[in-house]
C-alpha positions as CSV (number, residue, x, y, z in Angstrom):
1,M,60.9,95.0,34.5
2,V,58.2,97.5,34.4
3,A,57.6,98.7,38.0
4,P,54.3,97.5,39.5
5,G,51.6,100.0,39.0
6,V,53.3,101.6,36.0
7,L,51.9,101.0,32.6
8,P,54.5,100.1,30.0
9,S,54.8,102.1,26.8
10,V,56.5,101.2,23.5
11,A,60.0,102.6,23.1
12,E,61.2,104.4,20.0
13,A,61.9,102.0,17.2
14,Q,65.4,101.6,15.7
15,I,65.3,99.3,12.8
16,T,68.1,97.6,11.0
17,T,67.1,95.7,7.9
18,Q,68.8,94.0,5.0
19,P,67.1,93.6,1.7
20,G,64.5,90.9,1.9
21,E,64.7,90.5,5.7
22,I,62.0,91.1,8.3
23,P,62.9,94.2,10.3
24,T,64.4,93.6,13.7
25,W,63.4,96.0,16.6
26,T,66.7,97.0,18.2
27,G,67.4,98.6,21.5
28,V,65.2,96.0,23.2
29,E,66.9,92.8,23.6
30,V,64.0,90.6,24.8
31,L,63.6,88.9,21.4
32,D,66.9,87.1,21.8
33,R,66.8,86.4,25.5
34,G,66.5,82.7,24.8
35,L,70.1,82.6,23.5
36,E,71.2,83.4,27.1
37,L,69.1,80.8,28.8
38,G,70.2,77.7,26.9
39,P,67.7,75.0,25.9
40,A,64.3,74.6,27.4
41,P,63.4,71.3,29.1
42,A,63.2,68.4,26.8
43,T,59.7,67.4,28.1
44,R,56.8,69.5,29.3
45,F,56.9,70.2,32.9
46,A,55.0,68.1,35.4
47,A,55.5,68.5,39.1
48,P,55.2,65.7,41.8
49,A,51.5,64.9,42.5
50,I,49.8,66.8,45.2
51,D,47.2,64.9,47.3
52,E,45.4,68.1,48.5
53,V,46.2,71.4,46.7
54,R,46.4,74.3,49.3
55,I,45.6,77.6,47.5
56,G,46.3,81.2,48.3
57,F,44.1,83.5,46.2
58,V,45.1,87.0,45.3
59,G,42.4,89.4,43.9
60,T,38.8,88.5,44.7
61,G,36.8,90.8,42.7
62,G,34.4,89.6,40.0
63,M,36.5,86.9,38.3
64,G,38.4,86.1,41.5
65,S,35.2,85.4,43.4
66,A,33.9,83.2,40.6
67,H,37.1,81.1,40.8
68,V,36.9,80.9,44.6
69,R,33.4,79.6,44.2
70,N,34.4,77.0,41.6
71,L,37.3,75.8,43.7
72,T,35.2,75.2,46.7
73,R,33.2,72.7,44.6
74,I,36.2,70.8,43.4
75,E,37.5,67.8,45.3
76,G,41.1,67.8,46.4
77,C,41.8,71.5,47.0
78,R,41.1,74.1,49.6
79,I,41.7,77.8,49.8
80,T,43.6,78.7,53.0
81,A,44.7,82.3,52.4
82,I,43.1,85.2,50.6
83,C,44.7,88.5,49.6
84,D,42.9,91.7,48.4
85,I,43.4,95.4,48.8
86,D,39.6,95.7,49.3
87,V,38.7,94.3,52.7
88,D,35.1,93.8,51.6
89,N,36.2,91.7,48.7
90,A,38.5,89.6,50.8
91,E,35.6,89.1,53.4
92,R,33.2,88.1,50.8
93,A,35.5,85.5,49.3
94,A,36.2,84.2,52.8
95,G,32.5,83.8,53.3
96,I,32.2,81.7,50.2
97,V,34.9,79.4,51.5
98,E,33.2,79.1,55.0
99,E,29.8,78.6,53.4
100,A,31.2,75.6,51.5
101,G,32.0,74.1,55.0
102,N,35.8,74.9,55.0
103,A,37.9,76.7,57.6
104,R,38.1,80.4,57.3
105,P,41.2,81.4,55.2
106,T,43.7,83.8,56.6
107,L,43.2,87.3,55.1
108,Y,45.9,89.6,53.7
109,T,44.6,93.1,53.1
110,G,47.6,95.2,53.9
111,G,48.0,97.0,50.7
112,D,49.2,96.5,47.1
113,T,52.1,94.3,47.8
114,D,50.7,92.2,50.8
115,F,50.7,89.2,48.4
116,V,54.4,89.0,49.0
117,R,53.8,88.4,52.7
118,L,51.2,85.7,51.8
119,C,53.8,84.0,49.6
120,E,56.5,84.2,52.1
121,S,54.5,83.1,55.2
122,E,51.8,80.7,54.1
123,D,52.3,77.0,53.6
124,L,50.8,76.7,50.1
125,D,51.1,74.6,46.9
126,L,49.6,77.2,44.6
127,V,49.0,81.0,44.4
128,Y,46.2,82.1,42.0
129,T,45.9,85.7,40.9
130,A,42.9,87.5,39.4
131,T,44.2,91.0,39.9
132,P,44.5,93.9,37.4
133,W,46.9,93.0,34.6
134,R,49.9,95.0,36.0
135,W,50.0,92.8,39.1
136,H,50.0,89.4,37.3
137,V,53.7,89.0,36.9
138,P,54.7,90.4,40.3
139,V,52.3,87.9,42.0
140,C,53.5,85.0,39.9
141,L,57.2,85.8,40.5
142,A,56.6,86.0,44.3
143,A,54.8,82.7,44.3
144,M,57.5,80.8,42.4
145,E,60.4,82.4,44.3
146,N,58.7,81.1,47.5
147,G,58.2,77.6,46.2
148,K,54.6,77.8,45.0
149,H,53.1,77.1,41.7
150,A,51.7,80.2,40.0
151,V,48.4,80.6,38.2
152,S,47.1,83.8,36.6
153,E,44.1,85.2,34.9
154,V,44.5,86.5,31.4
155,P,46.8,88.0,30.2
156,I,49.6,86.4,32.2
157,A,51.9,89.3,31.1
158,V,51.8,92.7,29.4
159,T,55.4,93.1,28.1
160,L,57.9,90.7,26.5
161,E,60.3,91.4,29.3
162,E,57.7,90.2,31.7
163,C,57.1,87.1,29.6
164,W,60.8,86.1,29.8
165,Q,60.9,86.8,33.5
166,L,58.1,84.2,33.9
167,V,59.8,81.7,31.7
168,E,63.1,82.0,33.6
169,A,61.4,81.8,37.0
170,A,59.4,78.8,36.0
171,E,62.4,76.9,34.8
172,K,64.7,78.0,37.6
173,H,62.3,77.1,40.5
174,A,60.7,74.1,38.7
175,R,57.2,75.3,39.2
176,H,54.1,75.6,37.1
177,C,53.4,79.1,35.8
178,V,50.3,79.0,33.8
179,M,47.5,81.3,32.4
180,M,43.9,80.4,33.0
181,E,42.5,80.8,29.5
182,N,38.9,79.8,30.1
183,V,37.8,79.8,26.4
184,C,40.1,76.9,25.8
185,Y,37.5,75.0,27.9
186,G,34.4,76.2,26.2
187,R,32.1,73.5,25.0
188,M,32.1,74.5,21.4
189,E,35.8,75.2,21.3
190,M,36.6,71.8,22.8
191,M,34.3,70.1,20.4
192,V,36.2,71.8,17.5
193,L,39.5,70.6,19.0
194,N,38.1,67.0,19.0
195,M,37.0,67.5,15.3
196,V,40.4,68.6,14.4
197,R,42.2,65.8,16.2
198,Q,39.9,63.3,14.4
199,G,40.9,64.9,11.0
200,L,37.5,66.1,10.2
201,L,38.7,69.4,8.8
202,G,41.8,68.0,7.2
203,E,45.1,69.9,7.5
204,L,44.5,73.4,9.1
205,V,46.0,76.2,7.0
206,H,44.3,79.4,8.3
207,A,42.4,80.6,11.3
208,E,40.7,83.8,12.3
209,C,39.9,84.8,15.9
210,G,39.6,87.8,18.1
211,Y,38.0,89.6,21.0
212,L,35.1,91.8,19.7
213,H,33.2,93.0,22.8
214,D,31.7,96.5,23.4
215,L,33.4,97.3,26.7
216,R,32.8,101.0,26.7
217,G,30.5,100.9,29.8
218,I,33.0,98.7,31.7
219,K,35.9,100.9,30.8
220,F,34.1,104.0,32.1
221,S,32.7,102.3,35.2
222,D,33.6,103.7,38.7
223,E,34.3,100.1,39.9
224,G,35.9,96.9,38.9
225,E,37.8,97.0,35.6
226,G,36.8,100.7,35.1
227,M,39.3,101.5,37.8
228,W,42.2,100.5,35.6
229,R,41.4,99.1,32.2
230,R,40.8,102.4,30.4
231,A,44.3,103.5,31.3
232,H,45.8,100.9,29.0
233,A,43.9,102.5,26.1
234,M,45.5,105.9,26.9
235,L,49.0,104.6,26.5
236,R,49.0,101.6,24.2
237,N,48.0,100.9,20.6
238,G,47.8,97.4,19.4
239,N,46.0,94.1,20.2
240,L,45.7,94.3,23.9
241,Y,43.5,91.3,24.7
242,P,44.3,88.5,22.3
243,T,44.1,85.3,24.4
244,H,40.4,84.5,24.4
245,G,40.2,84.2,20.7
246,L,43.7,82.9,20.1
247,G,43.9,80.4,22.9
248,P,41.7,77.6,21.4
249,V,42.9,78.3,17.8
250,A,46.5,78.0,18.9
251,Q,45.7,74.6,20.5
252,C,44.1,73.4,17.3
253,M,47.1,74.6,15.2
254,N,49.6,72.9,17.5
255,I,51.5,76.2,18.5
256,N,54.5,75.4,20.5
257,R,53.8,71.7,19.8
258,G,55.0,71.2,16.2
259,D,54.7,74.8,15.0
260,R,55.1,78.3,16.5
261,Y,54.5,81.9,15.8
262,D,57.1,83.4,13.5
263,Y,56.2,87.0,12.8
264,M,53.3,89.4,12.9
265,V,52.1,92.5,11.0
266,S,49.6,94.7,12.9
267,M,47.6,97.9,12.1
268,S,45.1,99.9,14.0
269,S,42.1,102.0,13.0
270,P,41.6,105.6,14.2
271,S,40.6,106.0,17.8
272,R,37.1,107.3,18.1
273,G,34.8,105.1,20.3
274,L,35.9,106.1,23.8
275,Q,36.0,109.8,23.0
276,D,32.5,109.7,21.5
277,F,31.2,107.7,24.4
278,A,32.5,110.2,27.0
279,R,31.1,113.2,25.1
280,E,27.7,111.5,24.8
281,N,27.4,110.3,28.3
282,F,29.2,112.8,30.6
283,P,28.4,116.4,31.2
284,E,30.5,119.4,30.3
285,G,33.4,119.8,32.8
286,D,33.7,116.1,33.5
287,P,37.5,115.3,33.1
288,R,36.7,112.1,31.2
289,R,35.5,114.2,28.2
290,D,39.1,115.5,27.9
291,E,40.8,112.1,27.9
292,T,42.8,111.1,24.8
293,Y,43.5,107.6,23.8
294,A,46.4,105.9,21.8
295,L,44.4,102.7,21.2
296,G,42.8,102.4,17.8
297,D,39.3,101.2,18.0
298,V,39.9,98.1,15.8
299,N,43.3,96.4,15.7
300,T,43.9,93.7,13.0
301,S,47.0,91.6,13.3
302,L,48.2,88.8,11.0
303,I,50.5,86.1,12.3
304,K,52.6,83.8,10.1
305,T,53.8,80.6,11.7
306,V,57.1,78.8,11.0
307,N,55.2,76.1,9.1
308,G,53.6,78.8,6.9
309,K,50.1,78.8,8.5
310,T,48.3,82.1,8.9
311,I,46.1,83.5,11.7
312,K,44.1,86.8,11.9
313,V,43.6,88.2,15.3
314,V,41.2,91.2,15.9
315,H,40.7,93.4,18.9
316,D,37.6,95.5,18.9
317,T,36.4,96.8,22.3
318,N,35.6,100.5,21.9
319,L,32.6,100.5,19.5
320,P,29.0,99.4,19.5
321,R,28.8,95.8,18.4
322,P,27.5,92.3,19.3
323,Y,30.0,90.0,21.0
324,S,32.2,87.6,19.0
325,R,35.4,85.7,19.1
326,I,35.2,84.9,15.4
327,N,36.7,81.4,15.9
328,M,37.2,80.3,12.4
329,L,39.4,77.4,11.4
330,Q,39.9,76.6,7.7
331,G,41.3,73.2,6.8
332,T,41.8,71.2,3.5
333,K,38.7,69.2,4.1
334,G,36.4,71.7,5.8
335,I,35.7,74.8,7.8
336,F,34.4,75.7,11.2
337,Q,33.1,79.3,11.7
338,G,31.8,80.8,15.0
339,Y,29.2,83.5,15.7
340,P,26.9,81.9,14.6
341,H,28.5,78.5,15.0
342,R,28.4,76.6,11.8
343,V,30.4,73.9,9.9
344,H,31.1,72.7,6.3
345,V,32.8,69.4,5.8
346,E,33.6,68.2,2.3
347,G,31.6,64.9,1.6
348,R,29.5,65.4,4.7
349,S,27.8,68.8,4.3
350,E,25.3,69.3,1.4
351,G,26.5,71.3,-1.6
352,H,28.2,74.5,-0.5
353,G,26.0,75.1,2.5
354,W,26.6,75.4,6.2
355,E,25.4,72.9,8.9
356,E,24.5,74.0,12.4
357,A,27.6,73.2,14.6
358,E,25.4,72.0,17.5
359,T,24.4,69.0,15.4
360,Y,28.0,67.8,15.7
361,Y,27.9,67.4,19.4
362,E,26.4,63.9,19.0
363,D,29.5,62.7,17.3
364,F,32.2,65.0,18.5
365,E,31.4,66.3,22.0
366,H,34.7,66.5,23.9
367,P,35.0,63.9,26.7
368,L,35.5,66.4,29.4
369,W,32.2,68.1,28.6
370,Q,30.5,64.8,28.4
371,Q,31.8,63.9,31.9
372,L,31.6,67.3,33.6
373,R,28.8,69.2,32.0
374,E,26.4,68.5,35.0
375,D,29.0,69.5,37.4
376,S,29.7,72.8,35.7
377,E,26.1,73.9,35.7
378,G,25.8,77.4,37.1
379,A,29.4,78.3,36.8
380,G,30.6,81.3,34.8
381,H,30.7,81.6,31.1
382,G,28.5,78.7,30.5
383,G,30.5,76.4,32.6
384,M,33.9,76.8,31.0
385,D,35.2,78.6,34.1
386,F,34.5,75.4,36.3
387,I,36.0,73.0,33.8
388,E,39.2,75.0,33.5
389,D,39.5,75.1,37.3
390,W,38.7,71.4,37.5
391,R,41.3,70.6,35.0
392,L,44.0,72.6,36.8
393,I,43.4,70.9,40.1
394,H,43.3,67.5,38.4
395,C,46.6,68.0,36.7
396,L,48.3,69.1,40.0
397,R,46.9,66.2,41.8
398,A,47.8,63.7,39.1
399,G,51.3,65.1,38.6
400,I,50.9,65.7,34.9
401,P,51.5,68.8,32.7
402,Y,48.7,71.4,32.5
403,D,47.2,72.0,29.0
404,V,48.3,75.6,28.8
405,D,52.0,75.7,30.2
406,V,54.3,78.7,30.7
407,Y,55.4,78.7,27.0
408,D,51.8,78.7,25.8
409,S,50.9,81.4,28.3
410,V,53.6,83.8,27.4
411,S,53.3,83.1,23.7
412,L,49.6,84.1,23.7
413,S,50.3,87.2,25.9
414,A,53.3,88.2,23.8
415,V,50.9,89.0,20.9
416,S,50.1,92.4,22.6
417,E,53.6,93.9,22.6
418,I,54.5,92.4,19.3
419,S,51.4,94.1,17.8
420,E,52.3,97.4,19.5
421,R,55.8,97.3,18.0
422,S,54.4,96.5,14.5
423,V,51.8,99.3,14.7
424,A,54.5,101.7,15.9
425,M,56.7,100.8,12.9
426,G,53.9,101.3,10.3
427,S,52.7,97.8,10.3
428,A,56.3,96.4,9.7
429,P,56.6,92.6,10.4
430,V,58.0,91.9,13.9
431,R,59.3,88.5,14.9
432,F,58.2,86.6,17.9
433,P,60.6,85.2,20.5
434,D,60.9,81.4,20.6
435,F,60.1,80.9,24.3
436,T,60.7,77.2,23.9
437,R,64.2,77.7,22.3
438,G,63.5,75.1,19.7
439,R,61.6,72.5,21.8
440,W,58.4,73.3,20.0
441,Q,59.7,70.8,17.4
442,Q,59.6,68.0,20.0
443,Y,56.7,68.8,22.3
444,E,53.7,66.6,21.4
445,P,50.3,68.2,20.4
446,L,47.6,68.6,23.0
447,G,45.6,65.4,23.0
448,I,41.9,64.7,23.8
449,V,42.0,64.5,27.6
450,T,39.3,62.8,29.8
451,V,38.4,62.6,33.4
């Protein structure tokens, strides 16, 4: 395991290949870890129902505070403990809890690893983390080892080794370990899932997605993500943040539920954006002008699934550009394309033209959005953050599987290291681990859930 606080780097590649075979990265045994574990559970995990979910929250900065606020609005849960290395953050989050009419939570502000003490001493059902990436796995492991369900902001892990640790712990301790991918609960994304489930696009054969977001100002900020996110760009070259774009696409394409990722090829452009930004915005002598970055400005990764489907995943966060997640699904009967959102369905759309996707809400609005749109008003990212938190608490209280389980969470996050390996090997194909150990052939696709 990578030590907490230390960014992982990709090791030297040693490749053994037979003619016609996809190269295998040797010297790192994480791809075949599943052979040691035996079969995954035959059915998706569901814990006994919890009447009132007691929550310990770790990391209450921007996103953490947003989740805390959402959870105070959701029936059947309460936050009883808060951990943050920043006392002001912890106090602010405690104030949100108290303002909602709840008892003041116990605060843990004793340093980087005080979450361990929270997990060991508090009587909780769930530990929720919204910390910097390097702490997601240590918090989740501490939670599960102490009998708590574990929930993490994205990505749930950085390395394949971490991914396997989460799978092993979730199965050993029989606890939920899930990633909160809010875009899976976006209004447009959920409508598209409903369209796919009703067969409107036919059989899906290809998808394109990504995270295309100018983060230069955030990465060079003196607070928040600027304190740690830029460091990843110094050491890593690949698709570092795939889950927002890939999450909803994976659900539509039944990844881990009838299909799975087989292998990936990945390539990165030159690295220019962060260096240019530093030179243009900081004076001579500022050490940020001398920083160097491994991360190519644009990474393009291509995934082939076991059933032959293809997915393009793009990462583009260091250059000037409007925001996009691409969000394209191509089926045998039609296509959905995001940014701007538009649809073409054979036999329904006129000629070869596009229709505005918003016109499809009348017939294909997802039931969760029909039922929770009013409750979600004012929550982050257009309401999707509230709906994902509501759904989590509902599943725990009902004793049913969560929509993004541990296998989905690590498969989405594994894209990063798989892409780093491919880039390091000159864009050679690199296989994905099968975290489900064959159970993807049995698990049922995600259905259209309702309140």
